[in-house]
C-alpha positions in Angstrom: -0.4 -0.1 -0.3 2.8 2.9 0.7 4.4 1.7 -2.4 0.7 2.8 -4.3 1.1 6.2 -2.5 4.2 7.2 -3.2 4.1 6.0 -6.9 1.2 7.4 -7.8 1.9 10.8 -5.9 -1.7 10.6 -3.6 -0.5 13.3 -0.9 -4.2 13.9 0.2 -4.0 10.1 1.2 -2.3 9.2 4.4 -2.1 6.1 5.2 -1.9 4.8 9.2 -1.0 1.2 10.5 -1.6 -1.9 10.2 -2.2 -2.0 14.4 -4.2 -4.8 15.8 -7.2 -3.6 16.4 -8.4 -2.1 20.3 -10.3 -5.2 20.5 -7.7 -7.7 18.6 -10.0 -11.6 19.3 -13.6 -12.5 18.8 -14.4 -15.4 18.7 -10.8 -16.7 18.2 -10.8 -14.2 14.8 -7.4 -12.1 15.5 -8.8 -8.4 13.9 -6.1 -5.9 12.3 -7.0 -2.5 11.2 -5.1 0.0 8.7 -7.0 3.0 8.3 -6.6 5.9 4.8 -7.5 9.3 5.5 -7.8 11.6 3.1 -10.1 15.2 2.2 -10.7 13.8 -1.1 -13.7 10.9 -0.9 -12.6 10.3 -4.9 -9.4 8.8 -4.1 -11.1 6.7 -1.4 -13.3 5.0 -4.0 -9.9 4.3 -6.2 -7.6 3.3 -3.1 -9.7 1.1 -1.7 -10.8 -0.6 -5.4 -7.6 -1.1 -6.2 -6.8 -3.0 -2.9 -10.2 -5.1 -3.5 -9.3 -5.8 -6.8 -5.6 -6.7 -5.4 -5.4 -8.4 -3.0 -8.3 -11.0 -3.4 -8.7 -13.4 -0.7 -9.2 -17.6 -1.5 -12.4 -18.5 -0.8 -11.3 -21.3 0.8 -9.0 -19.7 3.6 -10.4 -18.1 7.1 -8.9 -14.7 6.1 -11.4 -12.1 5.6 -10.9 -8.7 3.9 -13.3 -6.0 5.1 -13.5 -2.6 3.4 -15.6 0.1 5.5 -15.2 3.4 3.6 -16.8 5.9 6.6 -16.3 3.9 9.9 -19.1 4.8 12.4 -16.5 3.1 14.9 -13.0 1.8 15.0 -14.1 -1.3 17.8 
């Protein structure tokens, strides 16, 4: 992700993390998150789409990728 930000010259994008979630495990599933901050909604959409397309999660895997573009809470 950092390479994308640097290579594309995305100056209005701040990447924080990855870091363990405040509640790091629920139902024996470890949780991590990272935050993308920007004042440009279109930029956020573009980056979220890039991540979703280039970071596929195998269907038979126990991993999950959840993108929340406008989170209400970070718990």
